[in-house]
KEBA-64600 format. One line per field, with one value per atom (N, C-alpha, C): residue number from 0; atom name; x, z, y. Coordinates in steps of 0.2 Angstrom, whole numbers. Atoms other than C-alpha are relative to their C-alpha. Layout:
residues N
pos = (NUM/...)
site = (CA/...)
px = (X/...)
pz = (Z/...)
py = (Y/...)
This chain:
residues 81
pos = (0/0/0/1/1/1/2/2/2/3/3/3/4/4/4/5/5/5/6/6/6/7/7/7/8/8/8/9/9/9/10/10/10/11/11/11/12/12/12/13/13/13/14/14/14/15/15/15/16/16/16/17/17/17/18/18/18/19/19/19/20/20/20/21/21/21/22/22/22/23/23/23/24/24/24/25/25/25/26/26/26/27/27/27/28/28/28/29/29/29/30/30/30/31/31/31/32/32/32/33/33/33/34/34/34/35/35/35/36/36/36/37/37/37/38/38/38/39/39/39/40/40/40/41/41/41/42/42/42/43/43/43/44/44/44/45/45/45/46/46/46/47/47/47/48/48/48/49/49/49/50/50/50/51/51/51/52/52/52/53/53/53/54/54/54/55/55/55/56/56/56/57/57/57/58/58/58/59/59/59/60/60/60/61/61/61/62/62/62/63/63/63/64/64/64/65/65/65/66/66/66/67/67/67/68/68/68/69/69/69/70/70/70/71/71/71/72/72/72/73/73/73/74/74/74/75/75/75/76/76/76/77/77/77/78/78/78/79/79/79/80/80/80)
site = (N/CA/C/N/CA/C/N/CA/C/N/CA/C/N/CA/C/N/CA/C/N/CA/C/N/CA/C/N/CA/C/N/CA/C/N/CA/C/N/CA/C/N/CA/C/N/CA/C/N/CA/C/N/CA/C/N/CA/C/N/CA/C/N/CA/C/N/CA/C/N/CA/C/N/CA/C/N/CA/C/N/CA/C/N/CA/C/N/CA/C/N/CA/C/N/CA/C/N/CA/C/N/CA/C/N/CA/C/N/CA/C/N/CA/C/N/CA/C/N/CA/C/N/CA/C/N/CA/C/N/CA/C/N/CA/C/N/CA/C/N/CA/C/N/CA/C/N/CA/C/N/CA/C/N/CA/C/N/CA/C/N/CA/C/N/CA/C/N/CA/C/N/CA/C/N/CA/C/N/CA/C/N/CA/C/N/CA/C/N/CA/C/N/CA/C/N/CA/C/N/CA/C/N/CA/C/N/CA/C/N/CA/C/N/CA/C/N/CA/C/N/CA/C/N/CA/C/N/CA/C/N/CA/C/N/CA/C/N/CA/C/N/CA/C/N/CA/C/N/CA/C/N/CA/C/N/CA/C/N/CA/C/N/CA/C/N/CA/C/N/CA/C/N/CA/C/N/CA/C/N/CA/C)
px = (7/-877/-5/5/-891/-7/7/-908/-5/6/-925/-1/1/-926/5/-4/-910/-1/1/-916/-6/5/-932/2/-4/-922/3/-4/-911/-5/5/-926/-2/4/-935/6/-5/-918/0/0/-917/-6/6/-934/-1/-1/-932/4/-4/-918/-1/3/-926/-5/6/-942/4/-4/-930/3/-3/-921/-5/4/-936/-4/5/-946/6/-4/-931/1/-1/-931/-6/7/-950/1/0/-951/7/-7/-932/3/-4/-920/6/-5/-908/7/-7/-890/2/-2/-880/3/-3/-873/-6/5/-890/-5/2/-897/3/-5/-883/-2/2/-888/-6/8/-906/0/0/-901/3/-4/-889/-6/6/-904/-4/5/-916/3/-4/-902/0/-2/-898/-7/6/-917/-3/1/-920/4/-4/-905/-4/2/-912/-7/7/-931/2/-1/-923/2/-3/-913/-6/5/-929/-4/4/-938/2/-4/-924/-2/0/-925/-8/8/-945/0/0/-944/4/-4/-930/-5/2/-940/-8/7/-957/2/-2/-947/3/-4/-941/6/-9/-923/1/-4/-912/1/0/-916/7/-5/-899/6/-3/-893/-1/1/-899/6/-4/-887/0/2/-886/3/-3/-885/2/-2/-876/-4/6/-884/-1/3/-884/-5/4/-893/-6/6/-906/-4/2/-908/-3/3/-911/-6/7/-926/-5/6/-936/-2/2/-934/-4)
pz = (-2/-475/-6/5/-488/4/-3/-481/-5/5/-488/-5/6/-500/-4/5/-508/-3/3/-510/-4/4/-517/-6/6/-529/-5/3/-534/-4/3/-537/-7/5/-548/-6/6/-558/-3/4/-562/-3/4/-566/-6/6/-578/-5/4/-585/-4/2/-587/-4/5/-596/-7/6/-608/-4/3/-612/-4/3/-615/-6/6/-625/-6/5/-636/-5/5/-642/-2/2/-645/-5/6/-657/-2/1/-658/5/-6/-648/3/-3/-635/-1/1/-638/6/-6/-627/6/-5/-618/3/0/-618/7/-4/-610/8/-7/-597/5/-3/-592/4/-2/-591/8/-5/-579/6/-6/-567/2/-2/-567/5/-3/-560/7/-6/-547/4/-4/-542/3/-4/-540/6/-6/-529/5/-5/-519/5/-3/-516/4/-4/-512/7/-6/-500/7/-6/-490/1/-2/-490/5/-6/-482/6/-8/-469/3/-3/-465/3/-2/-464/6/-5/-453/6/-6/-441/3/-2/-439/4/-3/-436/7/-6/-423/6/-4/-414/0/-1/-419/-7/4/-429/-8/6/-448/-4/3/-451/1/-3/-443/-8/6/-461/-5/5/-473/-6/8/-492/0/1/-495/-6/6/-508/-5/6/-525/1/0/-522/5/-5/-506/-1/2/-512/-6/6/-528/1/-2/-519/4/-3/-510/-4/6/-526/0/1/-525/6)
py = (0/352/1/-1/351/2/0/358/-2/3/354/5/-4/369/-1/2/365/-7/7/347/0/-1/352/2/-3/364/-5/4/350/-5/6/337/4/-4/352/-1/0/354/-5/7/335/-1/2/333/4/-5/348/-3/3/339/-5/7/322/3/-2/330/2/-2/341/-6/6/325/-4/4/315/4/-3/328/1/-1/331/-7/7/313/-4/4/309/-3/2/297/-4/1/294/-4/2/284/5/-4/291/-3/2/290/-5/3/279/4/-5/294/3/-3/301/-5/3/286/-2/0/284/6/-6/302/-1/2/297/-3/5/283/3/-4/294/5/-4/307/-3/4/293/-1/3/287/7/-6/306/2/-1/308/-4/4/293/1/-1/298/7/-6/316/-2/1/309/-3/4/297/5/-3/310/5/-5/323/-5/4/307/-2/1/304/6/-7/323/0/1/321/-3/5/307/0/-1/312/7/-5/328/-1/2/320/-5/2/310/3/-4/324/1/1/321/7/-5/334/-1/2/333/0/-1/338/-6/6/321/-5/5/313/0/0/307/-3/4/303/-6/6/286/-2/3/277/-2/1/274/-7/7/255/-2/0/256/3/-3/268/-4/4/258/-5/7/241/1/0/248/-2/1/245/-8/7/226/-4)
């Protein structure tokens, strides 16, 4: 089980890592590995935000927020289309 505080902490950690990676390459291209990591961070962030939104929606509907489940990356990433 992941609670809201753990999700928010994970989001903060991912955002900080994303910013460190971007700041360390101002004016320089990222390596293939760094670009791949940045992409994974983006997906992980989307999945965390999705789970947090699910928990909020369940809570607002009078349901147990712990019933929310992490969705796979392909599901979450296809929301944007």
